[in-house]
C-alpha positions in Angstrom: -16.2 -42.0 3.3 -18.2 -39.0 4.2 -16.4 -35.7 3.6 -16.1 -32.9 6.1 -17.1 -29.4 5.3 -13.9 -27.3 5.3 -13.6 -24.6 8.0 -10.9 -22.0 8.6 -10.4 -19.5 11.4 -7.7 -16.9 11.8 -6.7 -14.3 14.5 -4.6 -11.2 14.5 -3.6 -11.1 18.2 -5.3 -10.4 21.5 -3.4 -7.2 22.4 -6.1 -4.8 21.4 -7.4 -3.8 18.0 -5.6 -0.7 16.7 -6.1 0.0 13.0 -9.1 -2.3 12.8 -9.8 -1.9 9.1 -6.2 -2.9 8.2 -6.6 -5.9 10.4 -10.0 -6.8 9.0 -8.7 -6.6 5.4 -5.7 -8.8 6.2 -7.8 -11.4 8.0 -10.5 -11.5 5.3 -7.9 -12.0 2.6 -6.1 -14.7 4.5 -9.3 -16.6 5.3 -10.6 -16.3 1.7 -7.4 -17.6 0.2 -7.2 -20.5 2.7 -10.9 -21.4 2.4 -10.6 -21.3 -1.4 -7.8 -23.8 -1.3 -9.7 -26.0 1.0 -12.8 -26.0 -1.2 -10.6 -26.9 -4.2 -9.3 -30.0 -2.3 -6.1 -28.7 -0.7 -5.0 -30.1 2.6 -5.4 -28.0 5.8 -1.6 -28.0 6.0 -1.3 -26.2 2.7 -4.2 -23.8 3.4 -2.9 -22.9 6.9 0.6 -22.2 5.7 -0.6 -20.0 2.8 -3.1 -18.1 5.0 -0.3 -17.4 7.6 2.0 -16.3 4.9 -0.6 -13.8 3.8 -0.8 -12.5 7.4 3.0 -12.4 7.8 3.0 -10.0 4.8 0.5 -7.5 6.4 2.7 -5.2 8.4 0.0 -4.2 11.0 0.3 -7.7 12.5 3.1 -8.7 14.8 4.6 -11.4 12.6 6.8 -11.7 9.6 7.1 -8.4 7.9 5.4 -6.5 10.7 7.3 -8.1 13.6 8.0 -6.0 16.7 11.6 -5.4 17.7 13.5 -6.6 20.7 15.6 -4.5 23.1 18.3 -4.1 20.6 16.0 -3.3 17.7 16.1 -6.7 16.0 13.0 -8.6 14.9 13.6 -12.1 16.3 10.6 -14.2 15.2 8.9 -17.5 16.3 6.6 -19.7 14.3 5.1 -23.2 14.5 2.8 -25.6 12.7 1.2 -28.8 13.9 -1.2 -31.3 12.4 -3.8 -33.6 13.9 -1.5 -36.6 13.3 0.9 -35.0 15.9 3.5 -33.8 13.4 5.2 -30.5 14.6 7.8 -28.0 13.4 8.9 -24.7 14.7 11.5 -22.0 14.6 12.5 -19.7 17.4 14.3 -16.3 17.4 14.8 -16.6 13.7 15.8 -13.4 11.7 16.1 -12.3 8.1 13.3 -14.4 6.6 10.1 -13.1 5.2 7.9 -16.1 6.1 8.9 -17.8 9.3 6.0 -20.3 9.0 7.6 -21.6 5.8 10.8 -22.5 7.7 8.7 -24.1 10.5 7.0 -26.4 8.0 10.4 -27.3 6.6 11.7 -28.2 10.1 8.6 -30.5 10.4 9.0 -32.1 7.0 12.8 -32.1 6.3 14.4 -32.8 9.7 14.0 -35.2 12.6 13.7 -32.2 15.0 10.8 -30.2 16.4 12.4 -26.8 16.9 15.4 -25.0 15.4 16.5 -21.6 16.8 18.6 -18.6 16.3 21.4 -18.3 13.7 21.3 -22.0 12.9 17.6 -21.7 12.1 18.6 -19.0 9.6 21.4 -21.2 8.3 18.9 -24.1 7.8 16.5 -21.7 6.0 19.3 -20.7 3.5 20.1 -24.4 2.9 16.5 -24.9 2.1 16.5 -22.1 -0.4 14.8 -19.4 1.6 16.2 -16.0 0.7 17.4 -13.2 3.1 14.8 -10.6 3.9 14.8 -7.6 6.2 11.6 -7.6 8.2 12.1 -4.2 9.9 9.4 -1.7 9.0 9.4 2.0 9.7 6.2 1.6 11.6 7.7 -0.9 14.0 11.0 1.1 14.2 9.1 4.2 15.3 7.2 2.1 18.0 10.6 0.7 19.2 12.1 4.2 19.5 9.1 5.5 21.4 9.2 2.6 23.9 12.9 2.7 24.2 12.7 6.2 25.7 10.1 4.9 28.2 12.4 2.2 29.7 14.0 3.2 32.9 16.8 0.6 32.7 18.8 -1.3 30.1 16.7 -4.4 30.3 13.1 -5.5 29.7 11.1 -4.7 32.8 8.0 -6.4 34.1 5.6 -3.9 32.6 2.0 -3.7 34.1 0.2 -3.5 30.7 1.9 -6.2 28.7 -1.3 -6.7 26.7 -0.6 -3.5 24.9 2.7 -4.8 23.5 2.1 -8.4 22.4 0.3 -10.2 19.7 0.7 -13.0 17.2 -1.2 -14.3 14.2 -2.6 -17.7 13.9 -4.7 -19.9 11.7 -6.6 -23.2 12.2 -8.3 -25.2 9.5 -10.0 -28.6 8.9 -10.1 -30.0 5.4 -12.7 -32.3 3.7 -10.8 -35.3 5.0 -11.1 -34.2 8.6 -7.4 -33.4 8.8 -6.7 -30.5 11.1 -3.8 -28.1 11.1 -2.9 -25.2 13.5 -0.2 -22.7 12.9 1.1 -19.6 14.6 3.6 -16.9 13.8 4.9 -14.1 16.1 7.2 -11.2 16.5 7.1 -11.5 20.3 6.8 -8.9 22.9 8.2 -5.5 22.0 11.4 -4.6 23.9 11.9 -8.3 24.9 15.4 -9.5 25.9 17.3 -10.8 22.9 17.0 -14.5 22.7 13.6 -14.6 24.4 11.5 -17.6 23.3 7.8 -17.4 23.9 4.8 -19.7 23.6 4.7 -19.8 19.8 7.4 -22.4 19.1 6.6 -24.6 22.1 4.2 -27.4 21.3 1.1 -27.3 23.5 1.6 -23.7 24.4 0.9 -21.4 21.4 0.0 -24.1 19.0 -1.4 -27.6 19.3 -3.3 -30.2 17.3 -4.4 -33.8 17.8 -7.3 -36.1 16.9 -9.6 -33.9 19.0 -8.9 -30.6 17.3 -6.5 -27.8 16.6 -5.8 -24.7 18.7 -3.9 -21.4 18.4 -3.2 -19.1 21.3 -2.2 -15.4 21.5 -1.5 -13.1 24.5 1.1 -13.1 27.2 3.3 -15.8 26.0 5.1 -16.6 29.2 1.8 -17.4 31.0 0.5 -19.3 27.9 3.7 -21.3 28.0 3.6 -21.9 31.7 0.1 -23.4 31.5 0.3 -25.1 28.1 -2.9 -23.4 27.1 -3.4 -24.8 23.6 -2.9 -28.4 24.8 -5.3 -27.7 27.7 -7.9 -26.4 25.2 -7.5 -29.5 23.0 -8.0 -31.7 26.0 -11.2 -29.9 26.8 -12.3 -30.5 23.2 -11.9 -34.2 23.8 -14.8 -34.0 26.2 -16.9 -31.1 24.9 -17.7 -29.2 21.8 -15.3 -26.4 20.8 -17.4 -23.5 22.0 -17.8 -25.1 25.5 -14.1 -26.0 25.5 -13.4 -22.3 24.9 -15.4 -21.3 27.9 -13.6 -23.8 30.0 -10.1 -22.8 28.9 -10.8 -19.1 29.4 -12.2 -19.8 32.9 -8.9 -21.6 33.6 -6.9 -18.7 32.2 -8.8 -16.2 34.3 -8.0 -18.3 37.4 -4.3 -17.9 36.8 -4.5 -14.3 35.5 -3.3 -15.3 32.1 -4.3 -12.7 29.5 -5.0 -14.4 26.3 -7.1 -15.3 23.3 -7.6 -18.7 21.6 -9.0 -19.9 18.3 -9.7 -23.6 17.4 -11.7 -26.1 15.5 -12.7 -29.5 16.9 -12.9 -32.8 14.9 -16.5 -32.0 14.0 -15.7 -28.6 12.6 -17.1 -26.6 15.5 -15.4 -23.2 16.2 -13.6 -21.9 19.3 -13.0 -18.2 19.5 -12.5 -16.7 22.9 -10.4 -14.1 24.7 -10.2 -12.3 28.1 -8.3 -9.3 26.9 -9.6 -5.9 25.9 -10.1 -7.0 22.3 -9.0 -9.7 19.7 -9.3 -9.5 16.0 -10.5 -12.7 14.2 -12.2 -14.0 11.2 -13.6 -17.4 10.1 -15.4 -19.0 7.2 -17.8 -21.9 7.8 -20.5 -23.3 5.4 -19.4 -20.6 2.9 -20.3 -17.8 5.3 -17.7 -15.4 6.7 -17.8 -14.0 10.3 -15.5 -11.3 11.5 -14.8 -9.4 14.7 -16.7 -6.2 15.4 -15.0 -2.9 16.2 
């Protein structure tokens, strides 16, 4: 059997690129670690999980330790992981864990369910041996205090510039056996209503993988979820190479005014990396060569 050449791609959100050097360092490290694992024979599932954990630990990203805070100042987090054999696991509005992607994988592998949410997702994490961790950083707390003063009412309003306030991290990889994994982790929209569930833990919205490829989306989660953007991108990859599929899915997103970015890898290892927002940070390694966003 002919082996595939491993490929990995990661993004740091499509809500603009503040602190680009911090983002670049985080993405480079995550991709190098994931690609190194792939080259040593690890599965794309292991490589994607580890790369996402690396990004969840970089506080500039809106995931894990750097998650944004909801209206009440709580970091409720979402994460999901999906493989090309259609296995899926996710957590929604989970708190007090350092690596939500770990719990998402445990949901996939240790339960009959697809998604666990809220306090019972936390309870499941504890049963699985995941320790308690406070994800609130001073940086995100200051951002929350600044935005809280700007709100004119006691609930999350329909703000005109949502792209400034959202972002996720995501990784897609294909291993030497052609097995594809896509994973996403998110802290959600800053100042969101408590209990808000976005696109990340919804299969086909923020994350999707099947025999045609794997895709991760970032951007305005409600619109990504409404249009099942990752599933749509994978469907385009069934009929066209990943770069062309990317053009098609962005044209679709533009039609419906969905502000987003997507990364992906098709079954032949070709790359999708597109966005219609002001900027998106990304990095990928293919054929041993690294490519990274410009700023």
